[in-house]
DRENDO-1510 file (C-alpha; in Angstrom, 1 decimal, always signed):
<recs>
REC; n; res; u; v; w
REC; 1; MET; +7.9; -22.3; -9.3 .
REC; 2; GLU; +6.1; -22.7; -5.9 .
REC; 3; VAL; +6.9; -19.1; -5.0 .
REC; 4; LEU; +5.5; -17.9; -8.3 .
REC; 5; GLU; +2.3; -19.9; -7.8 .
REC; 6; GLU; +1.9; -18.5; -4.3 .
REC; 7; LEU; +2.4; -14.9; -5.6 .
REC; 8; LEU; -0.1; -15.5; -8.3 .
REC; 9; ALA; -2.6; -16.9; -5.9 .
REC; 10; ALA; -2.1; -13.9; -3.6 .
REC; 11; ARG; -2.6; -11.5; -6.4 .
REC; 12; VAL; -5.8; -13.2; -7.6 .
REC; 13; ALA; -7.1; -13.3; -4.0 .
REC; 14; GLY; -6.4; -9.6; -3.6 .
REC; 15; PHE; -7.9; -8.8; -7.0 .
REC; 16; ILE; -11.4; -10.0; -6.1 .
REC; 17; PRO; -12.0; -7.3; -3.4 .
REC; 18; VAL; -10.6; -4.7; -5.8 .
REC; 19; LEU; -13.0; -5.8; -8.5 .
REC; 20; LEU; -16.0; -5.8; -6.2 .
REC; 21; SER; -15.1; -2.4; -4.7 .
REC; 22; LEU; -14.6; -0.7; -8.0 .
REC; 23; SER; -18.0; -2.2; -9.3 .
REC; 24; VAL; -19.8; -0.8; -6.3 .
REC; 25; HIS; -18.1; +2.6; -6.8 .
REC; 26; GLU; -19.2; +2.9; -10.4 .
REC; 27; TRP; -22.6; +1.6; -9.8 .
REC; 28; ALA; -23.1; +4.3; -7.2 .
REC; 29; HIS; -22.2; +7.0; -9.8 .
REC; 30; ALA; -24.6; +5.5; -12.4 .
REC; 31; TRP; -27.4; +5.0; -9.9 .
REC; 32; THR; -27.1; +8.5; -8.5 .
REC; 33; ALA; -27.1; +10.0; -12.0 .
REC; 34; LEU; -30.3; +8.1; -12.9 .
REC; 35; ARG; -32.0; +9.3; -9.7 .
REC; 36; LEU; -31.2; +12.8; -10.7 .
REC; 37; GLY; -32.7; +12.3; -14.2 .
REC; 38; ASP; -29.7; +11.4; -16.3 .
REC; 39; ASP; -30.3; +7.9; -17.9 .
REC; 40; THR; -27.1; +8.0; -20.0 .
REC; 41; ALA; -25.3; +5.4; -17.9 .
REC; 42; ALA; -28.5; +3.4; -17.5 .
REC; 43; ARG; -28.9; +3.0; -21.2 .
REC; 44; LEU; -25.4; +1.6; -21.4 .
REC; 45; GLY; -26.2; -1.0; -18.7 .
REC; 46; ARG; -24.0; +0.6; -16.0 .
REC; 47; VAL; -26.6; +0.8; -13.2 .
REC; 48; THR; -25.5; -2.7; -12.1 .
REC; 49; MET; -23.0; -4.2; -9.6 .
REC; 50; ASN; -22.1; -6.8; -12.3 .
REC; 51; PRO; -18.3; -6.3; -12.5 .
REC; 52; PHE; -18.2; -7.1; -16.2 .
REC; 53; ALA; -20.1; -3.9; -16.9 .
REC; 54; HIS; -17.4; -1.8; -15.3 .
REC; 55; VAL; -14.1; -3.6; -16.2 .
REC; 56; ASP; -11.3; -1.5; -17.7 .
REC; 57; PRO; -8.7; -3.8; -19.2 .
REC; 58; VAL; -5.8; -1.8; -17.8 .
REC; 59; GLY; -7.1; -0.3; -14.6 .
REC; 60; THR; -9.2; -3.1; -13.4 .
REC; 61; LEU; -7.3; -6.1; -14.6 .
REC; 62; ILE; -3.7; -5.6; -15.6 .
REC; 63; LEU; -2.5; -3.2; -12.9 .
REC; 64; PRO; -4.1; -4.8; -9.9 .
REC; 65; LEU; -2.9; -8.3; -10.9 .
REC; 66; LEU; +0.6; -6.8; -11.3 .
REC; 67; GLY; +0.4; -5.5; -7.8 .
REC; 68; PHE; +0.3; -1.8; -8.7 .
REC; 69; PRO; -1.2; +0.1; -5.8 .
REC; 70; ILE; -3.8; +2.0; -7.8 .
REC; 71; GLY; -6.6; +0.8; -10.1 .
REC; 72; TRP; -9.7; +2.1; -11.8 .
REC; 73; ALA; -12.8; +1.0; -13.6 .
REC; 74; LYS; -14.4; +2.2; -16.8 .
REC; 75; PRO; -15.7; +5.7; -16.1 .
REC; 76; VAL; -19.5; +6.2; -15.9 .
REC; 77; PRO; -20.7; +8.6; -18.5 .
REC; 78; VAL; -22.8; +11.5; -17.1 .
REC; 79; ASN; -24.7; +14.1; -19.1 .
REC; 80; PRO; -25.6; +17.0; -16.7 .
REC; 81; ILE; -27.9; +18.5; -19.3 .
REC; 82; ARG; -30.3; +15.5; -18.6 .
REC; 83; PHE; -30.6; +16.2; -14.9 .
REC; 84; ARG; -34.1; +17.1; -13.7 .
REC; 85; ARG; -35.0; +20.7; -13.9 .
REC; 86; ASP; -35.1; +21.1; -10.1 .
REC; 87; ILE; -31.4; +20.0; -9.9 .
REC; 88; ARG; -28.7; +22.6; -10.6 .
REC; 89; MET; -26.1; +21.3; -12.9 .
REC; 90; GLY; -23.3; +21.9; -10.4 .
REC; 91; THR; -25.2; +20.3; -7.6 .
REC; 92; GLY; -25.9; +17.2; -9.7 .
REC; 93; ILE; -22.3; +16.8; -10.7 .
REC; 94; LEU; -21.2; +17.1; -7.1 .
REC; 95; LEU; -23.7; +14.5; -5.9 .
REC; 96; VAL; -22.8; +12.0; -8.7 .
REC; 97; ALA; -19.1; +12.5; -8.0 .
REC; 98; ALA; -19.5; +12.1; -4.2 .
REC; 99; ALA; -21.6; +9.0; -4.6 .
REC; 100; GLY; -18.7; +6.8; -5.5 .
REC; 101; PRO; -16.5; +7.5; -2.5 .
REC; 102; ALA; -19.5; +7.5; -0.2 .
REC; 103; SER; -20.5; +4.0; -1.4 .
REC; 104; ASN; -16.9; +2.8; -0.6 .
REC; 105; ILE; -17.1; +4.2; +2.9 .
REC; 106; CYS; -20.5; +2.5; +3.4 .
REC; 107; LEU; -19.0; -0.8; +2.2 .
REC; 108; ALA; -16.0; -0.4; +4.4 .
REC; 109; VAL; -18.2; +0.2; +7.4 .
REC; 110; ALA; -20.3; -2.9; +6.6 .
REC; 111; CYS; -17.3; -5.1; +6.2 .
REC; 112; GLY; -15.7; -3.7; +9.4 .
REC; 113; ALA; -18.9; -4.5; +11.3 .
REC; 114; GLY; -18.7; -8.0; +9.8 .
REC; 115; ILE; -15.1; -8.5; +11.2 .
REC; 116; LEU; -16.2; -7.4; +14.6 .
REC; 117; ALA; -19.3; -9.6; +14.5 .
REC; 118; LEU; -17.3; -12.6; +13.5 .
REC; 119; GLN; -14.6; -11.8; +16.1 .
REC; 120; GLU; -11.9; -12.7; +13.5 .
REC; 121; GLY; -9.4; -10.3; +15.0 .
REC; 122; ILE; -7.8; -7.6; +12.9 .
REC; 123; THR; -6.8; -9.3; +9.7 .
REC; 124; GLY; -7.9; -12.9; +10.1 .
REC; 125; SER; -5.4; -15.5; +9.0 .
REC; 126; ALA; -4.7; -18.1; +6.4 .
REC; 127; GLN; -7.1; -20.3; +8.4 .
REC; 128; ASP; -9.7; -17.5; +8.5 .
REC; 129; PRO; -10.3; -16.5; +4.9 .
REC; 130; ILE; -13.6; -14.7; +5.6 .
REC; 131; GLY; -11.9; -12.4; +8.1 .
REC; 132; LEU; -9.0; -11.8; +5.8 .
REC; 133; PHE; -11.4; -11.1; +2.9 .
REC; 134; LEU; -13.4; -8.6; +5.0 .
REC; 135; PHE; -10.3; -6.8; +6.1 .
REC; 136; GLN; -9.1; -6.5; +2.5 .
REC; 137; MET; -12.5; -5.1; +1.6 .
REC; 138; VAL; -12.3; -2.5; +4.5 .
REC; 139; LEU; -8.8; -1.5; +3.5 .
REC; 140; ILE; -9.4; -1.3; -0.3 .
REC; 141; ASN; -12.7; +0.7; +0.1 .
REC; 142; VAL; -11.2; +3.2; +2.5 .
REC; 143; VAL; -8.2; +3.7; +0.2 .
REC; 144; LEU; -10.5; +4.0; -2.9 .
REC; 145; ALA; -12.6; +6.6; -1.0 .
REC; 146; ALA; -9.6; +8.6; +0.2 .
REC; 147; PHE; -7.8; +8.4; -3.2 .
REC; 148; ASN; -10.8; +9.5; -5.2 .
REC; 149; MET; -11.5; +12.4; -2.9 .
REC; 150; LEU; -8.1; +14.0; -3.8 .
REC; 151; PRO; -8.9; +17.2; -5.7 .
REC; 152; VAL; -6.9; +16.2; -8.8 .
REC; 153; PRO; -8.5; +15.5; -12.2 .
REC; 154; PRO; -9.8; +13.1; -13.2 .
REC; 155; LEU; -10.6; +11.9; -9.6 .
REC; 156; ASP; -14.0; +12.5; -8.1 .
REC; 157; GLY; -12.7; +15.1; -5.7 .
REC; 158; SER; -11.8; +17.3; -8.6 .
REC; 159; ARG; -15.5; +17.2; -9.8 .
REC; 160; ILE; -16.6; +18.2; -6.3 .
REC; 161; VAL; -14.1; +21.1; -6.3 .
REC; 162; ASP; -15.2; +22.1; -9.8 .
REC; 163; ALA; -18.8; +22.4; -8.7 .
REC; 164; LEU; -17.9; +24.5; -5.6 .
REC; 165; VAL; -15.0; +26.7; -6.7 .
REC; 166; PRO; -15.8; +30.4; -6.7 .
REC; 167; ALA; -15.8; +32.2; -10.0 .
REC; 168; ARG; -12.7; +34.3; -9.1 .
REC; 169; PHE; -10.6; +31.1; -8.6 .
REC; 170; ARG; -11.9; +29.3; -11.7 .
REC; 171; PRO; -9.0; +30.4; -14.0 .
REC; 172; ALA; -6.4; +29.1; -11.6 .
REC; 173; TRP; -8.4; +25.9; -11.0 .
REC; 174; GLU; -8.7; +25.3; -14.8 .
REC; 175; SER; -5.0; +25.9; -15.2 .
REC; 176; PHE; -4.3; +23.3; -12.5 .
REC; 177; SER; -6.8; +20.9; -14.0 .
REC; 178; ARG; -4.9; +20.8; -17.3 .
REC; 179; VAL; -1.7; +19.5; -15.6 .
REC; 180; GLY; -3.3; +17.7; -12.7 .
REC; 181; PRO; -3.5; +14.3; -14.3 .
REC; 182; ILE; +0.1; +14.4; -15.3 .
REC; 183; LEU; +1.2; +15.4; -11.8 .
REC; 184; LEU; -0.9; +12.7; -10.3 .
REC; 185; ILE; +0.6; +9.9; -12.5 .
REC; 186; VAL; +4.2; +11.2; -11.9 .
REC; 187; ALA; +3.6; +11.2; -8.2 .
REC; 188; ILE; +2.2; +7.7; -8.1 .
REC; 189; VAL; +4.9; +6.2; -10.2 .
REC; 190; ALA; +7.6; +8.0; -8.2 .
REC; 191; ILE; +6.2; +6.8; -4.9 .
REC; 192; HIS; +5.8; +3.3; -6.1 .
REC; 193; ALA; +9.3; +3.2; -7.6 .
REC; 194; ALA; +10.7; +4.4; -4.3 .
REC; 195; GLY; +9.1; +1.4; -2.6 .
REC; 196; TRP; +7.0; +3.6; -0.3 .
REC; 197; GLY; +3.5; +2.4; +0.7 .
REC; 198; LEU; +1.0; +4.9; -0.7 .
REC; 199; PHE; -1.6; +4.1; +2.1 .
REC; 200; ASP; +0.4; +2.4; +4.8 .
REC; 201; GLY; -0.9; +5.0; +7.3 .
REC; 202; ILE; -4.5; +4.1; +6.4 .
REC; 203; GLN; -3.9; +0.4; +6.9 .
REC; 204; GLU; -2.3; +1.0; +10.3 .
REC; 205; GLY; -5.2; +3.2; +11.4 .
REC; 206; ILE; -7.8; +0.6; +10.3 .
REC; 207; GLU; -5.9; -2.2; +12.1 .
REC; 208; ARG; -5.9; -0.1; +15.3 .
REC; 209; LEU; -9.5; +0.9; +15.0 .
REC; 210; LEU; -10.7; -2.7; +14.5 .
REC; 211; ALA; -8.5; -3.8; +17.4 .
REC; 212; GLY; -10.1; -1.2; +19.6 .
REC; 213; ASP; -6.8; +0.6; +20.2 .
REC; 214; GLY; -7.4; +4.2; +20.6 .
REC; 215; ALA; -3.8; +5.0; +21.8 .
</recs>
């Protein structure tokens, strides 16, 4: 029972940075769309960092608490037709899509600076909860940014590619887009089932960077 309680406590502690990071990510999408003239998300109350506005029962709650390596929030609705007249539809879609990963990178940098300022070391410890929390925020936000920039639907990277892909490659891209989500799910499940860390390399790199180890 004690082991179960410790596991549950660890999952809940790890869940809070995930919830905050996903909320910032979705807020950035909604805020950018509003700045470009599309108030669709704003009318639904999504231009906020309040986590309750962005929670998806499965992707935000169930999977992270079960320890699954990937989560997601409720998608922000975007209507490109409502962009300002001086904003090309493709450009607007690209900017809105890129805003999410960009916000996670900014948050990761801020938390990394916090770790260095507090001189908590790389990951902190059980006695240094602030350092541990900040390190989790750095790791989760870098992972969110990297994962979402993969050019596979429905991730943000696919929307960026969709806005940039030349016309001659569009048929091939659209064919890939139809099967991309299935391939992504199969790959994640297979990697997780095999016990491989999806982003172990990212974690090691962050630890070395915060430790000042360039070797």
